[in-house]
TORZADREN-907719 format. One record per residue (C-alpha): x, y, z. Coordinates in steps of 0.02 Angstrom, whole numbers, padded with zeros to 5 digits, always signed. Last residue first. Example, Ala and Ser with C-alpha at 12.3 -4.5 7.8 and 13.67 -1.06 7.14 Angstrom:
2
+00684-00053+00357 +00615-00225+00390 
END
This chain:
665
+02862+06714+06557 +03008+06784+06458 +03135+06919+06500 +03246+06956+06351 +03424+06927+06292 +03485+06998+06125 +03525+06926+05954 +03418+06773+05965 +03445+06587+05941 +03328+06447+05992 +03383+06263+05987 +03305+06220+06153 +03477+06213+06235 +03507+06384+06160 +03357+06447+06258 +03425+06375+06420 +03598+06449+06391 +03532+06620+06340 +03444+06637+06505 +03261+06606+06544 +03211+06723+06686 +03060+06654+06778 +02920+06783+06805 +02780+06659+06830 +02793+06527+06964 +02838+06349+06924 +02710+06208+06930 +02811+06096+06815 +02667+06061+06695 +02598+06239+06693 +02771+06314+06670 +02813+06194+06528 +02651+06234+06437 +02677+06421+06459 +02852+06400+06387 +02786+06307+06235 +02650+06433+06204 +02775+06576+06218 +02888+06490+06091 +02743+06460+05973 +02706+06646+05978 +02888+06684+05939 +02889+06557+05797 +02735+06640+05722 +02816+06811+05738 +02957+06755+05627 +03133+06692+05652 +03319+06717+05634 +03348+06830+05485 +03513+06915+05530 +03580+06946+05357 +03704+06802+05376 +03557+06686+05406 +03483+06733+05239 +03647+06696+05152 +03654+06525+05236 +03489+06479+05155 +03566+06479+04982 +03695+06348+05022 +03879+06388+05045 +04015+06290+04957 +04177+06247+05046 +04156+06081+05133 +04304+05965+05106 +04428+05887+04985 +04304+05808+04866 +04217+05970+04821 +04046+06007+04895 +03866+05992+04839 +03859+05803+04818 +03995+05751+04938 +03958+05819+05112 +03774+05858+05089 +03750+05698+04991 +03825+05598+05134 +03711+05682+05261 +03557+05655+05153 +03597+05471+05130 +03647+05443+05311 +03477+05504+05365 +03398+05674+05400 +03218+05707+05445 +03105+05858+05434 +02995+05989+05518 +02932+05899+05673 +02879+06031+05799 +02963+06036+05971 +03025+06213+05954 +03091+06169+05780 +03123+05985+05758 +03235+05880+05646 +03222+05692+05660 +03376+05581+05658 +03434+05437+05550 +03558+05293+05548 +03652+05344+05704 +03817+05269+05762 +03824+05383+05915 +04001+05445+05878 +03987+05457+05689 +03808+05520+05675 +03839+05645+05815 +04001+05708+05737 +03923+05728+05565 +03779+05827+05640 +03900+05937+05736 +04001+05975+05578 +03845+06005+05475 +03784+06132+05601 +03628+06109+05706 +03513+06258+05674 +03361+06152+05630 +03362+06065+05797 +03410+05883+05804 +03314+05736+05875 +03358+05556+05917 +03207+05446+05942 +03167+05407+06124 +03036+05269+06139 +03104+05176+05987 +02976+05042+05954 +03003+04884+05853 +02855+04826+05750 +02757+04664+05775 +02620+04743+05882 +02581+04874+05751 +02402+04918+05793 +02383+04878+05977 +02565+04897+06029 +02585+05055+05929 +02442+05147+06013 +02485+05080+06186 +02670+05129+06180 +02649+05314+06156 +02789+05423+06089 +02766+05604+06039 +02851+05715+05913 +02761+05882+05910 +02672+05933+05750 +02599+06097+05811 +02577+06182+05642 +02468+06045+05572 +02452+05866+05631 +02442+05809+05812 +02546+05724+05945 +02673+05646+05830 +02725+05465+05801 +02872+05454+05682 +02873+05312+05555 +03020+05200+05516 +03061+05076+05378 +02951+05152+05243 +02943+05068+05072 +02806+05177+05002 +02623+05228+05006 +02567+05061+05075 +02621+05103+05253 +02535+05272+05245 +02371+05196+05185 +02378+05060+05316 +02405+05193+05450 +02259+05298+05391 +02144+05148+05385 +02190+05100+05564 +02146+05273+05621 +02264+05415+05660 +02215+05519+05813 +02382+05501+05904 +02467+05553+05745 +02560+05461+05607 +02706+05525+05505 +02771+05538+05328 +02911+05664+05310 +02925+05780+05160 +03059+05899+05226 +03213+05793+05199 +03362+05882+05276 +03496+05970+05173 +03490+06154+05221 +03393+06125+05382 +03544+06031+05450 +03648+06189+05450 +03794+06243+05342 +03893+06386+05421 +04001+06271+05529 +04061+06176+05375 +04118+06342+05303 +04258+06359+05431 +04371+06238+05337 +04525+06176+05433 +04479+05994+05450 +04411+05884+05313 +04245+05801+05349 +04245+05613+05339 +04127+05515+05230 +03987+05410+05306 +03975+05243+05218 +03869+05135+05107 +03985+05035+04993 +04025+05103+04822 +04173+04984+04796 +04282+05132+04749 +04216+05235+04894 +04245+05097+05020 +04420+05067+04952 +04460+05251+04974 +04391+05245+05151 +04509+05100+05188 +04660+05188+05110 +04626+05340+05217 +04557+05496+05138 +04678+05612+05048 +04762+05782+05068 +04718+05857+05238 +04709+05685+05316 +04887+05647+05257 +04965+05802+05333 +04880+05786+05502 +04907+05599+05513 +05092+05612+05472 +05108+05746+05606 +05024+05635+05735 +05130+05483+05690 +05294+05581+05691 +05260+05656+05862 +05196+05490+05932 +05351+05395+05877 +05470+05529+05940 +05385+05530+06112 +05373+05341+06134 +05554+05308+06088 +05600+05242+06260 +05457+05116+06255 +05541+05010+06122 +05475+04831+06136 +05490+04815+05947 +05316+04755+05902 +05233+04830+06056 +05305+05002+06022 +05258+04987+05839 +05080+04939+05882 +05064+05092+05994 +05125+05205+05855 +05009+05121+05731 +04866+05157+05852 +04861+05338+05794 +04764+05297+05636 +04747+05381+05467 +04783+05217+05374 +04910+05280+05246 +04991+05419+05348 +04991+05311+05505 +05083+05172+05413 +05208+05301+05352 +05237+05367+05528 +05253+05197+05614 +05379+05132+05487 +05479+05294+05489 +05492+05293+05680 +05558+05114+05687 +05678+05146+05542 +05744+05301+05631 +05781+05191+05782 +05881+05074+05669 +05989+05219+05611 +06061+05242+05788 +06159+05406+05794 +06309+05406+05911 +06307+05489+06080 +06470+05572+06132 +06481+05637+06311 +06560+05804+06352 +06399+05883+06407 +06308+05821+06250 +06415+05795+06095 +06308+05721+05956 +06367+05584+05838 +06547+05563+05782 +06498+05513+05605 +06382+05662+05590 +06345+05679+05404 +06364+05492+05374 +06260+05446+05526 +06131+05572+05469 +06120+05488+05298 +06110+05315+05377 +05966+05372+05487 +05871+05449+05342 +05890+05291+05236 +05840+05183+05384 +05684+05288+05408 +05640+05266+05225 +05670+05078+05235 +05560+05067+05391 +05423+05163+05301 +05432+05042+05154 +05423+04892+05271 +05272+04959+05365 +05187+05002+05202 +05214+04820+05150 +05140+04763+05318 +04986+04875+05318 +04921+04847+05141 +04819+04690+05157 +04784+04541+05046 +04655+04407+05009 +04661+04391+04820 +04580+04481+04672 +04734+04592+04646 +04724+04778+04690 +04840+04753+04839 +04981+04705+04721 +04984+04867+04622 +05003+04984+04770 +05133+04865+04843 +05233+04861+04681 +05223+05050+04666 +05307+05080+04834 +05416+04924+04832 +05510+04990+04681 +05538+05165+04746 +05585+05114+04923 +05702+04973+04869 +05789+05083+04739 +05821+05214+04873 +05885+05083+04996 +06005+05010+04867 +06069+05181+04814 +06098+05235+04994 +06185+05071+05040 +06321+05094+04910 +06319+05021+04735 +06446+04926+04627 +06513+04803+04758 +06342+04771+04837 +06298+04750+05022 +06115+04765+05068 +06082+04579+05041 +06226+04541+05161 +06113+04592+05306 +06019+04428+05284 +06173+04333+05345 +06247+04192+05240 +06368+04311+05157 +06428+04368+05328 +06431+04555+05353 +06604+04610+05414 +06632+04722+05263 +06474+04817+05306 +06545+04858+05479 +06706+04927+05409 +06615+05023+05275 +06516+05121+05404 +06362+05168+05303 +06278+05013+05373 +06270+05078+05551 +06228+04942+05677 +06069+04939+05782 +05973+04826+05663 +05791+04880+05641 +05808+04884+05451 +05883+04708+05450 +05741+04636+05554 +05613+04725+05445 +05691+04655+05286 +05699+04480+05359 +05513+04488+05401 +05468+04552+05228 +05568+04413+05147 +05741+04443+05079 +05798+04379+04909 +05762+04542+04820 +05869+04653+04930 +05841+04801+04814 +05995+04812+04700 +06017+04623+04690 +05835+04610+04635 +05879+04680+04464 +05947+04511+04414 +06038+04381+04519 +05907+04404+04657 +05747+04400+04550 +05645+04545+04624 +05601+04621+04454 +05555+04453+04379 +05450+04404+04530 +05356+04570+04520 +05314+04551+04336 +05274+04365+04347 +05154+04394+04493 +05072+04543+04409 +05040+04443+04250 +04977+04290+04345 +04855+04391+04450 +04785+04481+04298 +04767+04321+04198 +04698+04209+04336 +04543+04304+04392 +04452+04287+04228 +04410+04396+04078 +04504+04541+04158 +04659+04544+04047 +04557+04517+03889 +04447+04668+03925 +04272+04651+03994 +04242+04839+03975 +04175+04845+04153 +04323+04743+04213 +04442+04863+04127 +04355+05009+04211 +04376+04926+04382 +04560+04895+04350 +04587+05078+04305 +04489+05134+04459 +04596+05021+04569 +04758+05088+04492 +04704+05269+04520 +04648+05235+04699 +04811+05146+04743 +04912+05292+04674 +04812+05418+04776 +04827+05312+04934 +05015+05300+04907 +05026+05489+04877 +04935+05524+05040 +05053+05407+05133 +05206+05489+05057 +05144+05663+05102 +05115+05607+05281 +05282+05515+05281 +05367+05680+05237 +05279+05767+05382 +05322+05628+05504 +05504+05628+05448 +05512+05816+05477 +05449+05787+05655 +05583+05655+05685 +05715+05775+05619 +05650+05912+05732 +05664+05790+05880 +05844+05740+05839 +05925+05892+05921 +05841+05841+06083 +05951+05686+06087 +05891+05506+06077 +05894+05343+06177 +06010+05400+06319 +06018+05266+06454 +05919+05134+06359 +06030+05095+06211 +05948+05003+06068 +05931+04814+06064 +05774+04778+05963 +05643+04640+05973 +05542+04617+05815 +05400+04504+05876 +05427+04554+06056 +05473+04411+06171 +05392+04255+06244 +05522+04120+06272 +05643+04003+06184 +05583+04020+06006 +05551+03893+05867 +05520+03756+05995 +05346+03720+05923 +05273+03760+06095 +05374+03920+06100 +05317+03968+05925 +05136+03939+05981 +05149+04050+06135 +05163+04211+06037 +04995+04188+05952 +04917+04115+06110 +04966+04270+06208 +04909+04388+06070 +04738+04306+06069 +04725+04312+06260 +04770+04495+06262 +04646+04537+06124 +04506+04443+06212 +04540+04525+06380 +04556+04696+06298 +04389+04670+06211 +04301+04626+06372 +04386+04767+06468 +04364+04900+06336 +04188+04896+06267 +04215+05035+06139 +04357+04952+06048 +04478+05000+05909 +04617+05049+06031 +04614+04870+06098 +04708+04810+05945 +04856+04922+05983 +04850+04868+06166 +04845+04683+06118 +04997+04694+06002 +05059+04521+05953 +05066+04591+05776 +04939+04486+05681 +04857+04407+05834 +04826+04578+05912 +04752+04646+05751 +04634+04499+05729 +04584+04503+05913 +04538+04687+05896 +04433+04651+05741 +04343+04509+05830 +04307+04625+05977 +04227+04748+05858 +04123+04611+05778 +04066+04553+05950 +04012+04729+05996 +03918+04744+05831 +03828+04580+05867 +03782+04641+06042 +03707+04800+05969 +03606+04702+05841 +03529+04586+05971 +03519+04405+05918 +03659+04366+06041 +03543+04415+06185 +03428+04270+06140 +03539+04142+06223 +03564+03958+06180 +03543+03953+05991 +03604+04133+05982 +03774+04067+06039 +03804+03987+05870 +03754+04141+05772 +03862+04250+05884 +04010+04132+05864 +03991+04142+05675 +03996+04333+05685 +04149+04331+05799 +04240+04209+05685 +04199+04320+05537 +04264+04473+05631 +04428+04385+05671 +04449+04327+05492 +04418+04504+05428 +04545+04577+05548 +04670+04444+05497 +04634+04481+05314 +04673+04666+05343 +04833+04633+05441 +04904+04505+05320 +05010+04609+05204 +05055+04616+05020 +05223+04635+04934 +05218+04463+04850 +05309+04327+04945 +05209+04182+04867 +05194+04100+05039 +05090+04243+05106 +04969+04224+04960 +04956+04036+04983 +04907+04052+05166 +04789+04195+05125 +04696+04082+05003 +04670+03946+05133 +04615+04065+05271 +04503+04177+05165 +04413+04037+05074 +04377+03945+05236 +04313+04104+05321 +04210+04156+05170 +04128+03986+05165 +04087+04000+05351 +03995+04162+05321 +04033+04342+05372 +04054+04432+05205 +03883+04376+05142 +03800+04460+05292 +03848+04637+05244 +03773+04728+05394 +03743+04913+05363 +03759+04985+05539 +03929+05071+05538 +04008+04910+05603 +03955+04828+05441 +04037+04965+05338 +04198+04949+05437 +04196+04761+05411 +04172+04784+05225 +04314+04911+05215 +04425+04799+05326 +04405+04644+05219 +04574+04667+05134 +04535+04604+04962 +04459+04439+04909 +04361+04332+05033 +04194+04397+04967 +04227+04297+04809 +04185+04140+04905 +04232+03965+04843 +04270+04004+04662 +04347+04177+04678 +04453+04133+04830 +04512+03967+04758 +04557+04040+04589 +04652+04189+04660 +04745+04083+04788 +04788+03948+04661 +04849+04078+04536 +04958+04161+04668 +05031+03997+04732 +05076+03939+04557 +05149+04105+04502 +05253+04125+04660 +05336+03955+04637 +05351+03976+04448 +05446+04140+04458 +05589+04086+04572 +05601+03910+04499 +05605+03978+04322 +05735+04110+04370 +05843+03981+04457 +05833+03866+04307 +05888+04009+04195 +06032+04053+04312 +06105+03877+04313 +06190+03775+04449 +06094+03854+04592 +05936+03760+04544 +05899+03688+04716 +05934+03859+04791 +05773+03932+04719 +05669+03788+04787 +05744+03819+04960 +05722+04008+04945 +05536+03990+04913 +05519+03860+05050 +05607+03980+05170 +05454+04092+05165 +05355+03960+05261 +05173+03980+05210 +05176+03833+05090 +05267+03715+05208 +05159+03760+05358 +05001+03740+05255 +05055+03567+05200 +05105+03517+05376 +04936+03577+05443 +04832+03481+05314 +04825+03317+05411 +04801+03399+05581 +04665+03512+05509 +04574+03364+05432 +04574+03271+05598 +04516+03425+05695 +04373+03454+05572 +04322+03270+05582 +04324+03276+05773 +04216+03432+05774 +04091+03350+05656 +04084+03194+05765 +04054+03298+05921 +03914+03394+05836 +03830+03232+05781 +03837+03162+05959 +03762+03322+06029 +03620+03312+05902 +03587+03131+05954 +03585+03179+06138 
END
């Protein structure tokens, strides 16, 4: 009862502190605060510039200092670390309460500074941290939450809830799950609460899409536009690959400067302050920012890009109210094409630079905005070329540039992240189901182009941070099917037999830092993997037993091995030949096979052993004798009659390859 009383008091203190700090957080995170301070000094340009730059500088320095002092694990996106933990290498320091507090407070200041960074990655990290803390709390009452598999399921659900709360997109967040109904329930409930809060605060009247659009429903697009949508997907694929390349180069440069301990990297404030002043100066509305919609927030920019009116129509642009956010795209000396082009170019490198700062930040939202600007540019160009639209059966259907912005945003985000769920997220964000086919076409093509050129931005961050990971195989290279697991497996495998004594086992355990040991039937040529509970339970009663270790045959291709490790979430697998243990392969050997002996863009080199296979060398007489012994053993155990015809399918299932069929037994 005393412990329960203490817990209640702690919860009440946390709620009291949250209620007191909530107005402060709401003021800082509100983008209108930046504009309000800027408008206070409307009498003088210099004062406006100082107010514009100082506001972002203060929030950025506070966020960088707080994150690095409280918990440095809160910096960055958080998705690479979460992805690594879901792969099996749990990074416990990234899922602590200190990291959660540091991430939330710093992210609030970062979003208020209006730098071109996003919140999707930090939201995913926050959701996974909450799931990890909930697992630790529930483990006090139920032992099932100490299970590794259950913890990974909870982390996955936390990621889905983070995505759904960021975009109010439960279906898009659910696409990351393996346990669908539980995760979908959590993601739906999180998105519901996220959209219900503005209604409770009387900011909105009812539950609607986050960026609701008003496009026509009777005839959303013409068939002539499908090739244009496909071309947009291809261009966005190249753009996404180039963004990842630029981000990687900037990150490596920053990492080298940190290693050299240069003046700019002596502490977390200098680099963040310099980037903040640079971007704020370029986006200053009376300065260069007037040519790129500098005074608009990311939300206002997306709303204006999704607008169903045509900006290239001078009559419509003239009707824009100066107090409306659409007026930012109207300039007396430049047309809308110049302003959109400048916006895309400037935001492109600004976003790549900003996400390298030591602050909590993501890349999804700024890429979303850039893709929407590109789609708007394409739509406005087509509306200028075809002012009367398309004539279909005597009916005129005008081009809607806002729909092109929707498709461009989804395609560029897919090209950067290598995900298909961006299309689903876009449909949930805008409520546009009629554009499902164009969105999916552009997203798939962007994925195909980008994956053939660069890894995703999250895999690039994992490589730069040197986190343990399983690299992806590039598609389109036949050589990865000619490399077998026997070419890169570890042949010197320590094992114990059914006849091993206690002294033998102690000697093997002291010979190195071994995490797993295979139990085989006997040593020598017939080293068959065998599992027996009684032997382990008597001698190693505190060890965990895997009664069915995963096994591969020596002729398993690199592509199939990579697929099994990825889908089944394996850490290691044993390699057998006709039941005999001949080696083992782990994530380390698989990663070295993909990266160490191959170029960065895919598998192209051929190992020495593959040349022998091409000559038709498949086995020896010893293997044939062992095969007959194995078949005789199976026949005697199953009680089958002699003279059974073993087909090619059954022999291939055993991992045996031969050039011609034969009658065995």
